[in-house]
Every structure is written in C-alpha cells, then in structure tokens.
DRENDO-1510 file (C-alpha; in Angstrom, 1 decimal, always signed):
<recs>
REC; n; res; u; v; w
REC; 1; MET; +81.1; +85.8; +108.0 .
REC; 2; VAL; +81.4; +82.1; +107.7 .
REC; 3; ALA; +79.5; +80.3; +110.5 .
REC; 4; GLU; +78.1; +76.9; +111.5 .
REC; 5; ASP; +75.0; +77.0; +113.8 .
REC; 6; ASP; +75.8; +80.7; +114.6 .
REC; 7; GLU; +79.4; +79.8; +115.6 .
REC; 8; ARG; +81.7; +82.1; +113.7 .
REC; 9; LEU; +84.4; +80.1; +112.0 .
REC; 10; ALA; +86.1; +82.6; +109.8 .
REC; 11; GLU; +85.9; +85.9; +108.0 .
REC; 12; ALA; +86.2; +86.3; +104.2 .
REC; 13; ILE; +86.8; +89.6; +102.4 .
REC; 14; PHE; +86.2; +89.7; +98.6 .
REC; 15; ALA; +87.7; +92.6; +96.7 .
REC; 16; PRO; +87.5; +93.1; +92.9 .
REC; 17; GLN; +90.5; +94.6; +91.2 .
REC; 18; ALA; +92.6; +95.0; +94.3 .
REC; 19; THR; +96.2; +96.1; +93.9 .
REC; 20; ILE; +98.6; +93.4; +95.0 .
REC; 21; TRP; +102.2; +94.4; +95.8 .
REC; 22; ARG; +104.7; +91.5; +95.6 .
REC; 23; VAL; +108.1; +92.3; +97.1 .
REC; 24; ASN; +111.3; +90.3; +96.5 .
REC; 25; HIS; +113.2; +90.7; +99.8 .
REC; 26; GLY; +116.4; +89.2; +98.4 .
REC; 27; GLY; +117.4; +86.0; +100.1 .
REC; 28; ARG; +116.5; +84.3; +103.4 .
REC; 29; ASP; +117.7; +87.2; +105.6 .
REC; 30; GLY; +115.3; +89.6; +103.8 .
REC; 31; SER; +117.9; +92.4; +103.7 .
REC; 32; GLY; +117.5; +93.1; +100.0 .
REC; 33; PHE; +119.7; +92.8; +96.9 .
REC; 34; ARG; +123.2; +94.5; +96.9 .
REC; 35; LEU; +123.9; +97.1; +94.3 .
REC; 36; ARG; +127.2; +98.9; +94.0 .
REC; 37; ARG; +126.4; +102.5; +93.4 .
REC; 38; THR; +129.6; +103.5; +91.6 .
REC; 39; ASP; +129.0; +101.3; +88.6 .
REC; 40; SER; +125.4; +100.1; +89.1 .
REC; 41; ARG; +126.5; +96.5; +89.3 .
REC; 42; TRP; +124.6; +93.9; +91.2 .
REC; 43; LEU; +126.8; +92.0; +93.8 .
REC; 44; ALA; +126.5; +88.3; +94.6 .
REC; 45; ALA; +125.7; +87.3; +98.1 .
REC; 46; GLY; +128.9; +87.3; +100.2 .
REC; 47; SER; +131.0; +89.1; +97.7 .
REC; 48; ASP; +133.3; +92.0; +98.7 .
REC; 49; ALA; +132.2; +95.4; +97.5 .
REC; 50; GLY; +135.6; +96.9; +98.4 .
REC; 51; ASP; +135.6; +100.6; +99.2 .
REC; 52; ASP; +132.5; +101.3; +97.0 .
REC; 53; VAL; +129.3; +102.2; +98.7 .
REC; 54; GLU; +126.5; +99.7; +98.2 .
REC; 55; SER; +122.7; +99.9; +98.5 .
REC; 56; LEU; +120.3; +97.2; +99.7 .
REC; 57; ILE; +117.4; +97.2; +97.3 .
REC; 58; LYS; +114.1; +95.3; +97.4 .
REC; 59; LEU; +112.4; +94.7; +94.1 .
REC; 60; TYR; +108.6; +94.7; +93.7 .
REC; 61; VAL; +105.9; +94.5; +91.1 .
REC; 62; SER; +102.2; +95.5; +91.5 .
REC; 63; GLU; +99.2; +94.2; +89.7 .
REC; 64; SER; +95.4; +94.4; +89.9 .
REC; 65; ARG; +93.6; +91.2; +90.7 .
REC; 66; ASN; +90.3; +89.9; +92.1 .
REC; 67; ILE; +91.2; +88.6; +95.6 .
REC; 68; MET; +89.7; +86.9; +98.6 .
REC; 69; LEU; +91.2; +87.3; +102.1 .
REC; 70; PHE; +90.3; +84.4; +104.5 .
REC; 71; GLN; +91.0; +84.4; +108.2 .
REC; 72; PRO; +90.0; +81.6; +110.6 .
REC; 73; SER; +88.5; +83.0; +113.8 .
REC; 74; ALA; +90.3; +80.9; +116.4 .
REC; 75; ALA; +93.5; +82.5; +117.8 .
REC; 76; ALA; +95.1; +79.0; +118.1 .
REC; 77; GLN; +94.6; +78.4; +114.4 .
REC; 78; LEU; +96.2; +81.7; +113.5 .
REC; 79; ALA; +99.3; +80.7; +115.5 .
REC; 80; ASP; +99.6; +77.2; +113.9 .
REC; 81; GLN; +101.9; +77.4; +110.9 .
REC; 82; PRO; +101.3; +73.8; +109.6 .
REC; 83; PHE; +97.5; +74.3; +109.9 .
REC; 84; LEU; +97.5; +77.6; +108.0 .
REC; 85; THR; +99.9; +76.4; +105.3 .
REC; 86; THR; +97.9; +73.2; +104.8 .
REC; 87; LEU; +94.6; +75.2; +104.7 .
REC; 88; VAL; +95.9; +77.5; +102.0 .
REC; 89; TYR; +96.6; +74.6; +99.6 .
REC; 90; ALA; +93.5; +72.6; +100.7 .
REC; 91; LEU; +91.1; +75.5; +100.0 .
REC; 92; ARG; +92.9; +76.3; +96.7 .
REC; 93; ARG; +92.5; +72.7; +95.6 .
REC; 94; GLY; +88.9; +72.9; +96.7 .
REC; 95; ILE; +88.3; +76.0; +94.6 .
REC; 96; GLU; +90.0; +74.4; +91.6 .
REC; 97; GLN; +87.7; +71.4; +91.9 .
REC; 98; GLU; +84.5; +73.2; +92.6 .
REC; 99; TYR; +84.9; +75.8; +89.9 .
REC; 100; GLN; +86.8; +73.8; +87.4 .
REC; 101; VAL; +89.8; +76.1; +87.1 .
REC; 102; GLU; +93.5; +75.2; +86.7 .
REC; 103; GLU; +96.1; +75.5; +89.4 .
REC; 104; SER; +97.8; +78.2; +87.5 .
REC; 105; GLU; +94.6; +80.3; +87.5 .
REC; 106; ILE; +94.4; +80.7; +91.3 .
REC; 107; GLY; +97.3; +82.1; +93.4 .
REC; 108; ALA; +97.5; +81.5; +97.1 .
REC; 109; GLU; +99.8; +82.3; +100.0 .
REC; 110; LEU; +99.9; +83.4; +103.7 .
REC; 111; ILE; +100.3; +87.1; +104.5 .
REC; 112; GLY; +100.4; +89.2; +107.7 .
REC; 113; ALA; +101.6; +88.3; +111.2 .
REC; 114; ALA; +100.2; +87.3; +114.5 .
REC; 115; ALA; +96.5; +88.3; +114.8 .
REC; 116; GLN; +96.7; +89.7; +111.2 .
REC; 117; ARG; +97.5; +86.4; +109.6 .
REC; 118; ARG; +95.3; +85.8; +106.6 .
REC; 119; LEU; +95.1; +83.5; +103.6 .
REC; 120; LEU; +95.3; +85.5; +100.4 .
REC; 121; PHE; +93.8; +84.0; +97.2 .
REC; 122; TRP; +93.8; +85.8; +93.9 .
REC; 123; GLU; +92.7; +85.1; +90.4 .
REC; 124; ALA; +96.0; +84.8; +88.6 .
REC; 125; ALA; +94.6; +84.3; +85.1 .
REC; 126; GLU; +94.7; +87.4; +82.9 .
REC; 127; GLY; +91.3; +89.1; +83.1 .
REC; 128; GLY; +90.3; +87.0; +86.0 .
REC; 129; THR; +88.0; +84.0; +86.2 .
REC; 130; GLY; +85.0; +85.4; +88.1 .
REC; 131; VAL; +85.4; +82.7; +90.8 .
REC; 132; PHE; +85.4; +85.1; +93.8 .
REC; 133; GLU; +82.6; +87.2; +92.5 .
REC; 134; GLU; +80.5; +84.0; +92.3 .
REC; 135; MET; +81.5; +82.8; +95.7 .
REC; 136; ALA; +80.7; +86.2; +97.3 .
REC; 137; VAL; +77.0; +85.9; +96.4 .
REC; 138; ALA; +76.4; +82.2; +97.1 .
REC; 139; PRO; +75.8; +81.4; +100.8 .
REC; 140; ALA; +76.9; +77.8; +100.3 .
REC; 141; SER; +80.0; +78.5; +98.3 .
REC; 142; VAL; +82.6; +78.0; +101.0 .
REC; 143; ALA; +80.8; +74.8; +102.2 .
REC; 144; ARG; +81.0; +73.4; +98.6 .
REC; 145; VAL; +84.7; +74.4; +98.4 .
REC; 146; ALA; +85.4; +72.7; +101.8 .
REC; 147; ALA; +83.6; +69.5; +100.7 .
REC; 148; ALA; +85.7; +69.5; +97.5 .
REC; 149; ALA; +88.8; +70.0; +99.6 .
REC; 150; LEU; +87.9; +67.1; +101.9 .
REC; 151; ALA; +87.5; +64.9; +98.8 .
REC; 152; VAL; +90.9; +66.0; +97.5 .
REC; 153; CYS; +92.5; +65.2; +100.8 .
REC; 154; HIS; +91.1; +61.6; +100.7 .
REC; 155; PHE; +88.5; +62.1; +103.5 .
REC; 156; ASP; +85.6; +60.9; +101.4 .
REC; 157; GLY; +86.3; +57.2; +101.5 .
REC; 158; ASP; +89.1; +57.4; +99.0 .
REC; 159; GLU; +91.3; +54.3; +99.2 .
REC; 160; ASP; +94.3; +56.7; +99.1 .
REC; 161; ASN; +93.3; +57.7; +102.7 .
REC; 162; GLU; +95.1; +54.5; +103.8 .
REC; 163; THR; +98.3; +55.1; +101.9 .
REC; 164; CYS; +98.7; +58.9; +102.1 .
REC; 165; ILE; +100.1; +59.8; +105.5 .
REC; 166; ALA; +100.6; +63.6; +105.7 .
REC; 167; ALA; +100.2; +64.6; +102.0 .
REC; 168; CYS; +101.0; +63.3; +98.6 .
REC; 169; TYR; +101.1; +64.5; +95.0 .
REC; 170; ARG; +97.6; +63.2; +94.4 .
REC; 171; CYS; +96.2; +65.6; +97.1 .
REC; 172; LEU; +98.1; +68.7; +98.3 .
REC; 173; LEU; +101.7; +68.5; +97.2 .
REC; 174; SER; +102.9; +70.0; +94.0 .
REC; 175; TYR; +106.1; +71.3; +92.5 .
REC; 176; SER; +105.1; +74.9; +93.2 .
REC; 177; ASN; +104.8; +74.4; +97.0 .
REC; 178; GLN; +107.8; +72.0; +97.5 .
REC; 179; ARG; +109.5; +74.4; +99.9 .
REC; 180; GLU; +106.6; +74.0; +102.2 .
REC; 181; HIS; +106.2; +70.2; +102.0 .
REC; 182; ARG; +107.5; +69.7; +105.5 .
REC; 183; LEU; +104.6; +71.9; +106.8 .
REC; 184; ILE; +101.8; +70.3; +104.8 .
REC; 185; ASP; +99.7; +67.7; +106.7 .
REC; 186; ARG; +96.1; +67.1; +105.5 .
REC; 187; ARG; +95.2; +65.6; +108.9 .
REC; 188; VAL; +95.5; +68.9; +110.7 .
REC; 189; VAL; +92.8; +70.6; +108.6 .
REC; 190; ARG; +90.3; +67.7; +108.5 .
REC; 191; ASP; +88.1; +68.9; +111.4 .
REC; 192; PHE; +88.0; +72.5; +110.3 .
REC; 193; LEU; +87.1; +71.6; +106.7 .
REC; 194; MET; +84.3; +69.4; +108.1 .
REC; 195; GLN; +83.0; +72.4; +110.0 .
REC; 196; LEU; +83.3; +74.6; +106.9 .
REC; 197; SER; +81.4; +72.0; +104.8 .
REC; 198; ASN; +78.3; +72.7; +107.0 .
REC; 199; ALA; +78.8; +76.5; +107.1 .
REC; 200; ARG; +77.0; +79.4; +105.5 .
REC; 201; LEU; +78.1; +82.8; +104.3 .
REC; 202; SER; +76.4; +85.8; +105.8 .
REC; 203; ARG; +77.1; +89.4; +104.8 .
REC; 204; ARG; +78.3; +91.9; +107.3 .
REC; 205; ALA; +75.6; +94.6; +107.8 .
REC; 206; GLU; +77.9; +97.4; +106.7 .
REC; 207; ASP; +77.3; +98.1; +103.0 .
REC; 208; ASP; +78.7; +101.6; +102.8 .
REC; 209; TYR; +82.2; +101.7; +101.2 .
REC; 210; GLU; +83.4; +104.4; +103.5 .
REC; 211; GLN; +82.5; +102.3; +106.5 .
REC; 212; GLN; +84.5; +99.4; +105.0 .
REC; 213; TYR; +87.5; +101.6; +104.3 .
REC; 214; ASP; +87.5; +103.0; +107.9 .
REC; 215; ARG; +87.3; +99.4; +109.3 .
REC; 216; LEU; +90.2; +98.2; +107.1 .
REC; 217; TRP; +92.3; +101.3; +108.0 .
REC; 218; ARG; +91.9; +100.5; +111.7 .
REC; 219; LEU; +93.2; +97.0; +111.0 .
REC; 220; THR; +96.5; +98.2; +109.4 .
REC; 221; ASP; +99.7; +98.3; +111.5 .
REC; 222; SER; +102.0; +100.1; +109.1 .
REC; 223; ASP; +102.7; +103.6; +107.9 .
REC; 224; LEU; +102.8; +102.2; +104.4 .
REC; 225; ARG; +99.0; +102.7; +104.3 .
REC; 226; ALA; +99.5; +106.4; +103.8 .
REC; 227; GLU; +101.9; +105.9; +100.9 .
REC; 228; VAL; +100.1; +103.5; +98.6 .
REC; 229; PRO; +96.7; +103.5; +96.9 .
REC; 230; TYR; +93.9; +101.7; +98.6 .
REC; 231; VAL; +91.0; +99.6; +97.1 .
REC; 232; LEU; +87.6; +99.6; +98.8 .
REC; 233; ALA; +86.6; +96.0; +99.2 .
REC; 234; ARG; +83.1; +94.7; +98.7 .
REC; 235; PRO; +81.2; +94.0; +102.0 .
REC; 236; SER; +83.0; +91.3; +103.9 .
REC; 237; THR; +81.5; +88.0; +104.7 .
REC; 238; THR; +81.5; +86.0; +107.9 .
REC; 239; ILE; +81.7; +82.3; +107.7 .
REC; 240; ALA; +79.7; +80.5; +110.3 .
REC; 241; GLY; +78.5; +76.9; +110.6 .
</recs>
C-alpha cells in the first residue's frame, strides 16, 4: 500500500519473473490478421479473399520479466485517460532518474479496463535490472521516484516550467510514445505526484503465497485464467501518504 498520513493513495504489486503475454490484435479494429487458409498467405487489410476461407489470427509472444503493477486508489483517476497515460510516463521517467537506468531498460503501459485499470512496468533489459526488487523493500522508494518525476516535469523551479505547456521532449514526450502525445499533460499529475512524494510503502499483512494467489484469482474477470500459467506475486504493497 502507498499512503500519505494513513490516506491510501495507491496499491503496488511487485512480481519477480512474471510471465507477460503481449498480443498483436492486428489493426485499430482489433479483429486480427487475415490469413487465407487455402495457400497460407497473409492478406492485406481491405483486400478481397475471393471464395477462399480466411482466418482472423492474433499474434502473441510471452516472456518472463520482473514487473510492478501500480493502481491509484481513486475511482475518478482510474477513469481519467489523460491522467493515467501521463502518470505512466512520469513514473517511468522518475524510475529512470532515481535508479539511473536507460529508457530502453524499463517498459511501461496501461492494462485492464474500468476498475481493473493498472499501470504495468517491467524490466525490459535482458536479465533484469533489480529496480523493482529494490523498490519493494524500501518504504521511501515510491516517494523518491515521485520526487524525481516532479523534477523531470519541471515542477522543481526549473525554468522550463514557464515554456513547457502540456509536455515537451525534455520531460515526458519521446519518439516511443508519440501516438499518445495528445493525451500527455504534465499538469494533470502534479498534485498526485506531490502526494506520492510524501508517501510511504507498507506491506500488506498477507505473506502466504496461497493467500496472494486466491486474492489475485478473485480479481480476474476472464476465463483465460484457467488456460495460462500463473505467477505468485510477492506480497503487495499499499502506497499511503
């Protein structure tokens, strides 16, 4: 749990060697890629398959990575796409600055829907960096990351605070997130980051792996849980300030 003065701000779950499934849904409509069965040829979007039967296929890869799942506690924040999108990149930049890792070494994106919306961070470097293991045992780790994120976003007296409106390439914008530039606005996360900068991590009382698995099972909303392997996370942490 991450909390400030006993006010719960967020929940963080650290999981070593979790299995991440990344699915390519094939285009904006998410219907998958078109494969003509008769000759196993991929079809371009909008092309005519003729009388041949075609299959809609979604491609995926899986990999084992150390991960952190982060979820703000306020329902309004979970429904605010610009807030969540900006927070993903602000916290990632904070992690990079605090733990001196490269952008390519930390992956980040939004997952889930509605009340299950979460920020997913993973150690993208081969073999991991050990960042999340270190964060999990340091009560002030999220506070330090948030303080670093505030500095990156020009909220520490940086003169760029006057010239940067929503975001710039000196703070949160990059080539890798250009599709989301219209959603990124450093101003919408300022107050939350300031709360986090005064927050402390406290471990959930449950230390038994079976209890953790039962709790995570209850959170799932898909039958896919019965078809893929599961990874038992380390005890989750609540962020309070």
